[in-house]
N, C-alpha and C positions, 0 to 999 in steps of 0.2 A: 374212810373213803380212800379208795385206790385211784390213782391217776396214771394215765399212760397216753402215749401218742402213736398215731398211725398215719403214715404219709403215703399217698399215692401220687401219681403224676398230676392228678387234677385237683384232689381235695385233701388238704391236710386236715386231720381230725384229732382233737383232743377228746379223750373219753374218761368218764368218771364212774366207777362202780360204787354204788351207794346202797344203803339198806332201803327196805320198802318205805319205812317211815320218812327217811331223808328224801327219797324220791317224791313222795307226796308233798312234802313241804317245799322243795325246790320247784317242782312242777307247778305248784300253786302260785309261786312267785312269777314264774314265766308267764302264766295266764294273766295274772294281775297287771303285769307290765305290758301286756298286749304284744308280746314277742311272738312272731310266727314260728311254728314248729312243725315237725313232720316225723314220719316213721322211718325215714332213711336219709342218707346223705344226698341223694338226688331227688328227694321228695320233702324239701325243707319247709314247705308251706301248706302241706295237706291237712294240717290241724288234726293229726291222729298220731297215736303211739303204736309201737310194735310190741309183740309178745313172744319174741324169739327165745328159744331155750327155756321156756317156762317163766321168764321174768318180764320186765317191762323196759322199754327203751324209747328215747325221744332225741331228736336232733334239732339244733337251732344254731343261729349265728350270733357271735358276740359283737360288741360295738366295733371291733377291728376287722370284722368280716371273717373270723375264723369259725370253722364248723365245730361245734361242741356236741358231744353225745353224753347223755345221762342214762345209765342203765343199772338195773338190779340184777343180781345173780339168782337165777331160778333154781 
C-alpha cells in the first residue's frame, strides 16, 4: 500500500493506493461501518465510486474530518 498526501486551499486529502483485493476488503468495511462515501472530494456522500484511469477510487472522511481517498492503480 502506498500512502501520500495532497493539500489544496480547501481540502487536505490523504490517499492510499491499494490492490484490487485490498480495495474490496477496505471498501467492504466502509460500507459495514455505515460511513458515507463518494466518487470525489466534493461529492463525499454520493454513495458511488469512480473509475478514473481504469481503476477504482472512493473518498470518505475519517473521525477527525480528514478526507481520505482509497484508489487502485488501473
